C-alpha positions as CSV (number, residue, x, y, z in Angstrom):
1,M,-30.3,-9.8,14.7
2,S,-30.3,-11.3,11.2
3,A,-32.2,-14.3,10.1
4,P,-30.8,-17.6,8.8
5,S,-31.0,-16.8,5.1
6,V,-29.8,-14.0,2.9
7,D,-30.8,-12.3,-0.3
8,P,-27.9,-10.1,-1.3
9,H,-28.7,-6.5,-2.3
10,P,-29.8,-6.5,-5.9
11,D,-27.4,-3.6,-6.7
12,D,-24.4,-5.5,-5.5
13,P,-22.5,-6.3,-8.7
14,Q,-20.7,-9.2,-7.1
15,R,-23.7,-10.6,-5.3
16,D,-23.3,-14.0,-6.9
17,D,-19.6,-14.3,-6.1
18,P,-19.3,-17.2,-3.6
19,Q,-16.0,-15.8,-2.4
20,R,-17.9,-12.8,-1.1
21,T,-20.2,-15.0,1.1
22,V,-19.3,-15.4,4.8
23,R,-21.2,-17.0,7.7
24,I,-22.0,-15.0,10.8
25,A,-22.0,-17.2,13.9
26,L,-23.4,-15.4,16.9
27,T,-22.7,-17.2,20.2
28,K,-23.9,-16.4,23.7
29,A,-22.4,-18.0,26.9
30,G,-20.5,-20.4,24.8
31,R,-23.5,-21.7,22.8
32,L,-24.4,-21.0,19.2
33,K,-27.4,-18.6,19.1
34,I,-27.7,-18.1,15.4
35,R,-25.8,-18.7,12.2
36,Y,-26.6,-17.1,8.9
37,P,-24.9,-16.2,5.5
38,A,-24.0,-12.7,4.6
39,V,-22.4,-11.0,1.7
40,L,-18.9,-9.6,2.5
41,L,-18.8,-6.0,1.4
42,R,-15.3,-5.1,2.7
43,D,-12.6,-6.3,5.1
44,D,-9.6,-4.2,5.8
45,G,-8.1,-6.7,8.3
46,T,-9.6,-5.0,11.3
47,H,-13.1,-3.8,10.3
48,L,-15.3,-6.0,8.2
49,T,-18.7,-5.1,6.8
50,V,-21.4,-7.5,5.6
51,R,-24.9,-7.3,4.3
52,A,-27.6,-9.8,5.4
53,A,-31.3,-9.9,5.0
54,W,-33.9,-10.3,7.8
55,A,-35.6,-13.2,6.1
56,R,-37.6,-14.7,8.9
57,D,-41.3,-15.3,8.1
58,T,-42.3,-13.5,11.2
59,V,-42.0,-9.9,12.5
60,K,-39.8,-9.2,15.5
61,D,-41.5,-6.3,17.3
62,F,-39.2,-4.7,19.9
63,G,-41.7,-2.0,20.7
64,F,-39.4,0.8,19.5
65,V,-38.8,-0.8,16.1
66,R,-40.1,-3.7,14.0
67,F,-37.9,-6.0,12.0
68,V,-39.9,-7.5,9.2
69,P,-39.2,-9.9,6.3
70,G,-37.4,-7.9,3.6
71,D,-35.4,-5.7,6.0
72,V,-31.7,-5.4,5.1
73,L,-28.9,-5.1,7.7
74,T,-25.5,-3.7,7.0
75,E,-23.4,-5.2,9.8
76,H,-20.1,-3.9,11.0
77,Y,-17.7,-6.1,13.0
78,W,-14.2,-5.4,14.3
79,R,-11.4,-7.6,15.4
80,D,-10.3,-5.1,18.0
81,R,-13.5,-3.5,19.3
82,W,-16.1,-4.8,21.8
83,Y,-19.1,-4.1,19.8
84,A,-20.9,-4.7,16.4
85,V,-23.2,-2.2,14.7
86,K,-26.0,-3.2,12.5
87,E,-27.6,-0.6,10.3
88,V,-31.3,-1.6,9.7
89,R,-33.2,-0.6,6.6
90,S,-36.6,-1.5,5.3
91,G,-36.8,-3.4,2.0
92,D,-37.4,0.0,0.2
93,G,-34.1,1.4,1.6
94,T,-35.7,3.6,4.4
95,L,-33.3,3.8,7.3
96,K,-34.9,2.5,10.6
97,G,-31.8,2.9,12.8
98,W,-28.8,1.1,14.3
99,Y,-28.8,-1.9,16.6
100,C,-25.5,-2.1,18.5
101,D,-24.5,-5.3,20.2
102,V,-21.8,-5.3,22.9
103,T,-19.6,-8.3,21.9
104,R,-16.1,-9.6,22.3
105,P,-14.0,-8.7,19.3
106,A,-14.9,-10.7,16.2
107,V,-12.9,-13.7,15.2
108,V,-12.7,-14.5,11.5
109,H,-11.9,-18.1,10.7
110,E,-10.2,-19.4,7.6
111,D,-13.5,-21.1,6.4
112,G,-15.1,-17.6,6.2
113,T,-17.0,-17.9,9.5
114,V,-17.2,-14.6,11.5
115,E,-17.6,-15.6,15.1
116,V,-19.0,-13.0,17.5
117,E,-19.8,-13.6,21.2
118,D,-22.8,-11.6,22.3
119,L,-22.4,-10.2,25.8
120,D,-26.1,-9.4,26.3
121,L,-25.9,-5.6,26.4
122,D,-27.4,-3.7,23.4
123,L,-28.1,-0.2,22.3
124,W,-30.7,1.1,19.8
125,R,-30.4,4.4,18.0
126,S,-33.3,5.5,15.8
127,A,-32.7,6.9,12.3
128,D,-33.2,10.4,13.4
129,G,-31.0,10.0,16.5
130,A,-33.9,11.2,18.8
131,T,-34.2,7.8,20.5
132,V,-31.3,6.1,22.1
133,L,-32.1,3.0,24.3
134,R,-29.9,0.8,26.5
135,L,-31.2,-2.7,26.2
136,D,-30.9,-6.0,28.0
137,E,-29.1,-4.8,31.1
138,D,-31.2,-7.3,33.1
139,E,-30.0,-10.2,30.9
140,F,-26.4,-9.0,31.3
141,A,-26.8,-8.9,35.1
142,A,-28.4,-12.4,35.1
143,S,-25.8,-13.9,32.8
144,G,-23.2,-14.4,35.5
145,L,-20.4,-12.9,33.3
146,A,-19.3,-10.6,36.1
147,G,-18.5,-13.7,38.2
148,R,-17.0,-15.8,35.4
149,D,-15.0,-13.1,33.7
150,P,-14.9,-9.8,35.6
151,A,-12.6,-8.2,33.1
152,A,-14.9,-8.9,30.2
153,A,-17.9,-7.8,32.2
154,A,-16.2,-4.5,33.0
155,E,-15.2,-4.0,29.4
156,A,-18.8,-4.7,28.3
157,A,-20.2,-2.1,30.7
158,R,-17.6,0.5,29.6
159,T,-18.4,-0.3,25.9
160,L,-22.2,0.2,26.5
161,D,-21.5,3.6,28.2
162,A,-19.2,4.6,25.3
163,L,-21.8,3.6,22.7
164,E,-24.5,5.5,24.5
165,R,-22.3,8.7,24.6
166,A,-21.5,8.4,20.9
167,A,-25.2,7.8,20.0
168,L,-26.3,10.8,22.0
169,G,-23.6,13.0,20.6
170,S,-22.2,14.0,17.2
171,E,-19.6,11.2,17.1
172,F,-21.9,8.3,16.2
173,A,-20.9,8.2,12.5
174,R,-17.3,7.8,13.6
175,L,-18.2,4.4,15.2
176,L,-18.4,2.9,11.8
177,A,-15.0,4.2,10.7
């Protein structure tokens, strides 16, 4: 969901440290969808957190939320989980919500690239938790993943169900742990 450029958060004391910069590579059906730099905030070997700016010159209006230039995303990736969670804030720090991508587990390469395969299913949770939306189920059905890799398709469907249960309940914050 992030754009191809990044402006690290001004409060990050190590924002100019090149060792803290990674590149997120989001693929879909084996093809690169988008690649963008991000600032590595932490990596414990399983869970990594980065910050990236939505820096496109255009607004992306989903109907339920708008991503605009200046928005900041704190993105969570796991090497052992089938999802990524992106906390979306406006440039002034106001929380908009969380965009959750169903993905294969992240692969972190030695060159600092974080590769994530998007499996089409997504979930949105508004900042107040009142709105939880399952997204792109039609794209998932049309992707052909169920025929190419039935085990991955089944895991993706289970993951979306689990994300929705967490987002509707009190355990959403634990997703980021």
